[in-house]
C-alpha positions as CSV (number, residue, x, y, z in Angstrom):
1,M,57.1,116.3,91.6
2,A,59.9,118.1,93.4
3,L,62.6,115.9,94.8
4,S,63.6,116.2,98.5
5,L,66.9,114.8,99.5
6,L,68.4,113.9,102.9
7,V,72.2,113.3,103.0
8,V,73.4,111.3,106.0
9,G,77.1,111.9,106.6
10,A,76.9,115.5,105.2
11,R,80.4,116.6,106.3
12,G,82.4,113.7,104.8
13,Q,84.1,113.9,101.3
14,L,81.1,112.4,99.5
15,G,78.4,114.1,101.7
16,T,80.1,117.5,101.1
17,A,80.2,116.8,97.4
18,L,76.5,115.9,97.4
19,I,75.4,118.9,99.3
20,R,77.4,121.2,97.0
21,L,76.0,119.6,93.9
22,C,72.4,119.8,95.1
23,E,72.8,123.4,96.0
24,A,74.3,124.2,92.6
25,R,71.4,122.5,90.9
26,G,68.6,123.8,93.0
27,V,67.7,120.5,94.5
28,A,66.1,120.6,98.0
29,V,68.6,119.0,100.3
30,T,69.0,118.5,104.0
31,G,72.3,117.3,105.5
32,L,72.7,115.3,108.7
33,T,76.1,114.8,110.3
34,S,77.2,112.3,112.9
35,S,76.7,114.9,115.6
36,D,73.1,115.6,114.4
37,V,72.0,111.9,114.5
38,N,73.5,108.7,115.9
39,L,72.5,105.9,113.7
40,R,73.3,103.5,116.5
41,N,70.3,105.0,118.3
42,A,67.5,103.5,116.4
43,D,64.8,105.7,117.9
44,A,66.8,108.9,117.5
45,A,67.6,108.1,113.9
46,R,63.9,107.3,113.2
47,R,62.8,110.6,114.7
48,A,65.3,112.5,112.6
49,V,64.1,110.8,109.3
50,V,60.4,111.3,110.3
51,A,61.0,115.0,111.1
52,W,62.8,115.5,107.8
53,A,60.0,113.8,105.9
54,R,57.3,115.9,107.5
55,A,59.2,119.1,106.8
56,S,60.1,118.3,103.2
57,Q,56.4,118.5,102.0
58,S,57.2,116.3,99.1
59,R,56.0,112.9,98.0
60,D,59.3,112.2,96.3
61,M,61.8,111.7,99.1
62,V,65.3,110.1,98.9
63,V,67.8,109.4,101.6
64,I,71.4,109.0,100.6
65,N,73.6,107.3,103.2
66,A,77.1,108.6,102.8
67,W,78.3,107.8,106.3
68,A,80.6,104.9,106.9
69,Y,83.3,103.6,109.2
70,N,86.1,103.2,106.6
71,A,89.2,102.8,108.7
72,V,90.0,99.4,107.3
73,D,92.8,98.4,109.7
74,A,91.2,99.9,112.8
75,A,88.0,97.9,112.1
76,E,90.0,94.8,112.9
77,D,90.5,96.0,116.5
78,D,87.1,97.6,116.8
79,P,84.6,95.4,115.1
80,V,81.7,96.6,117.3
81,T,82.0,100.2,116.1
82,A,82.5,99.1,112.5
83,R,79.5,96.9,112.5
84,A,77.3,99.5,114.3
85,I,78.0,102.2,111.7
86,N,78.3,100.0,108.6
87,A,75.6,97.4,109.3
88,T,73.3,98.4,112.0
89,G,73.1,102.0,110.9
90,P,71.9,101.3,107.4
91,A,69.4,98.9,108.8
92,V,68.0,101.6,111.0
93,L,67.9,104.0,108.0
94,A,66.1,101.5,105.9
95,A,63.4,100.9,108.5
96,A,62.9,104.6,108.8
97,C,62.7,105.1,105.0
98,G,60.1,102.3,104.9
99,E,58.0,104.1,107.5
100,V,57.9,107.5,105.7
101,G,57.8,106.1,102.2
102,A,61.3,107.3,101.1
103,R,63.8,105.6,98.8
104,L,67.2,104.9,100.1
105,V,70.6,105.1,98.3
106,H,73.3,103.3,100.3
107,V,77.0,103.6,99.5
108,S,79.0,100.4,99.8
109,T,82.5,99.3,98.8
110,D,84.6,97.1,96.6
111,Y,85.9,95.4,99.7
112,V,82.9,93.1,99.8
113,F,84.8,91.0,97.2
114,A,87.7,88.6,97.9
115,G,89.9,90.1,95.2
116,D,90.6,86.8,93.5
117,A,89.1,87.7,90.1
118,S,91.0,88.6,86.9
119,R,88.3,90.8,85.3
120,P,86.0,93.4,86.7
121,Y,83.4,92.2,89.2
122,E,79.8,92.3,88.1
123,V,77.1,93.3,90.6
124,D,75.9,89.7,91.0
125,A,79.4,88.2,91.4
126,P,79.9,86.1,94.6
127,T,81.0,88.2,97.6
128,G,83.7,87.2,100.0
129,P,85.1,90.0,102.1
130,L,88.5,89.4,103.7
131,G,88.2,91.6,106.8
132,I,85.9,93.2,109.3
133,Y,85.4,96.3,107.3
134,G,84.3,94.5,104.2
135,R,82.1,92.1,106.2
136,S,80.4,95.0,108.0
137,K,79.7,96.7,104.7
138,L,78.3,93.6,103.2
139,E,76.0,93.2,106.2
140,G,74.8,96.8,105.6
141,E,74.1,96.0,102.0
142,Q,72.0,93.0,102.9
143,A,70.0,94.7,105.6
144,V,69.1,97.6,103.2
145,R,68.0,95.3,100.4
146,A,66.0,93.0,102.7
147,A,64.2,95.9,104.2
148,L,63.5,97.9,101.0
149,P,63.7,95.5,98.1
150,D,61.7,97.8,95.8
151,R,62.9,101.2,97.0
152,S,66.6,100.8,97.7
153,Y,69.9,101.2,95.7
154,V,73.2,99.8,97.0
155,V,76.1,101.6,95.1
156,R,79.5,100.0,95.5
157,T,82.4,102.4,95.0
158,A,86.2,102.3,95.5
159,A,89.2,104.4,96.5
160,L,87.2,107.5,97.0
161,Y,88.9,110.9,97.2
162,G,88.1,114.5,97.2
163,G,89.0,117.9,98.7
164,V,87.4,117.1,102.1
165,G,88.5,114.7,104.7
166,H,91.3,112.0,104.7
167,N,92.1,110.1,101.6
168,F,94.9,108.5,99.6
169,V,95.5,111.5,97.3
170,K,96.0,113.8,100.3
171,T,98.3,111.3,101.9
172,M,100.5,111.1,98.7
173,I,100.7,114.9,98.5
174,R,101.9,115.0,102.1
175,L,104.4,112.3,101.6
176,E,105.7,113.9,98.5
177,S,106.6,117.0,100.5
178,E,108.2,115.0,103.3
179,R,110.2,112.2,101.6
180,E,112.5,111.8,98.7
181,I,111.3,108.3,98.0
182,V,107.7,107.0,98.6
183,T,107.0,103.3,98.5
184,V,103.5,102.1,97.5
185,V,102.0,98.7,96.9
186,N,101.9,97.6,93.3
187,D,99.9,94.3,93.6
188,Q,96.5,95.6,94.7
189,Q,94.3,96.9,91.8
190,G,91.2,99.0,91.9
191,S,89.4,102.0,90.4
192,P,90.1,105.4,92.1
193,T,86.9,107.4,92.2
194,W,86.4,111.2,92.5
195,S,83.7,112.1,95.1
196,R,82.2,114.7,92.8
197,D,81.7,112.1,90.0
198,L,80.2,109.7,92.4
199,A,77.9,112.4,93.8
200,T,76.7,113.2,90.3
201,G,75.8,109.6,89.8
202,L,74.0,109.2,93.1
203,L,72.0,112.4,92.4
204,A,71.1,110.9,89.0
205,I,69.7,107.8,90.7
206,A,67.6,109.9,93.1
207,E,66.3,111.9,90.2
208,S,65.7,109.2,87.6
209,G,64.7,106.3,89.8
210,P,66.2,103.3,87.9
211,P,65.3,99.8,88.9
212,A,66.1,99.1,92.6
213,G,69.0,96.9,93.2
214,I,72.8,96.9,93.4
215,Y,75.0,99.0,91.2
216,H,78.7,99.7,90.8
217,G,79.7,103.3,90.7
218,T,83.4,104.0,90.0
219,N,85.5,106.0,87.6
220,G,86.5,103.8,84.7
221,G,89.6,101.7,84.2
222,G,91.8,100.3,86.9
223,T,95.2,100.9,88.4
224,T,97.3,99.8,91.3
225,W,97.9,102.0,94.4
226,H,101.4,102.5,92.9
227,G,100.0,103.7,89.7
228,F,97.5,105.9,91.4
229,A,100.4,107.5,93.5
230,R,102.5,108.2,90.4
231,A,99.5,110.0,88.9
232,V,99.2,112.1,91.9
233,F,102.8,113.0,91.8
234,E,102.4,114.0,88.1
235,E,99.5,116.3,89.1
236,V,101.6,118.2,91.6
237,G,104.6,118.5,89.3
238,A,106.7,116.0,91.1
239,D,108.9,113.2,89.5
240,P,106.6,110.0,89.5
241,D,109.8,107.8,89.5
242,R,110.1,108.9,93.2
243,V,107.2,106.5,93.8
244,R,108.7,103.0,94.2
245,P,106.7,99.8,94.0
246,I,106.5,97.3,96.8
247,T,104.5,94.2,97.4
248,T,101.7,93.8,99.9
249,E,103.9,91.5,101.9
250,D,106.5,94.2,102.1
251,F,104.0,96.7,103.5
252,A,102.6,95.7,107.0
253,Q,98.9,96.2,107.2
254,V,96.6,94.8,109.9
255,A,93.7,94.0,107.6
256,P,93.9,91.9,104.5
257,R,93.1,93.7,101.2
258,P,91.6,92.3,98.0
259,K,94.4,92.1,95.4
260,Y,91.9,92.9,92.5
261,S,88.7,94.8,93.1
262,V,88.0,96.6,89.8
263,L,84.2,96.9,89.5
264,S,82.2,96.6,86.3
265,T,79.8,99.4,85.7
266,R,77.8,97.5,83.1
267,W,74.5,97.5,85.0
268,W,75.0,101.2,85.8
269,D,75.4,101.9,82.1
270,E,72.5,99.7,81.0
271,A,70.2,101.6,83.4
272,G,71.0,104.8,81.5
273,L,72.8,106.5,84.3
274,P,75.5,109.1,83.6
275,P,78.6,107.2,82.4
276,F,81.8,107.5,84.5
277,R,84.9,109.0,82.9
278,H,88.3,107.3,83.2
279,W,89.9,107.6,86.6
280,R,92.9,109.4,85.2
281,E,90.8,112.0,83.5
282,A,88.8,112.5,86.7
283,L,91.9,112.9,88.8
284,A,93.1,115.7,86.5
285,E,89.8,117.4,86.7
286,A,89.8,117.1,90.5
287,F,93.1,118.9,90.6
288,R,91.8,121.6,88.3
289,T,88.6,122.3,90.3
290,E,89.5,121.5,93.9
291,G,93.3,121.3,93.9
292,D,93.5,123.6,96.9
293,G,91.4,121.3,99.0
294,L,93.4,118.3,97.9
295,R,96.7,120.0,98.8
296,A,95.3,121.3,102.2
297,G,95.8,117.9,103.8
298,G,93.3,116.2,106.0
């Protein structure tokens, strides 16, 4: 049975990677952007999913929600918008998927955890988001799983970057060209993840249909933002010692961040999904294959 895929958030860094991957592999894919459908309008979103389902002429339909409000600090000042996109939107999509019989893959975040662990978080570890962004994403997870317990997948990822949109890698490349010394926090640890690797994993979920539930999808290993920045400098041929470490307390941020949010991919691996490479290997490959996009800013 031919797979038919709908990607919501098709112009973001993950959505773009998904569309390109599907086109390269000959997978039938339709992309919706935020201008095509407003997930805060439940009726309009429902009509968009129903129209896609009717046009797809497939019994194997999967929606991937790659759209999110991920401005962590701005969410503290605009919780209504953050919740509308990260919580209400996924609930609307889940209801529409239930109506047309589609499966739903929903992308979430490591920020649903409090960051007080000392080893990688398992998918069933207690959650405890510290800010509005994390709380809104957790609400979205819960809405999706409640509406589609047997046909939904929540995939938590972290520190996503790619050649499209705004991300940490692009910011570091810009700062390297503007400043002699760049300061980056060295007491927040996570797993940087390349959008193309995550897209590959999400497509594998759509194609193979593992057990419904929550998964963690990140590149392997962990590092601090400082370590991540040093690696970016190395990739552009700059001296990594120009990146100086500071503490979270030294760097004023509106929203609290988890100090440790490395995610365990054990359940992902046990489901037989494609294993993720180490984050440093992925970063090097990202620069080899889409370095122009990374250097273009965003």
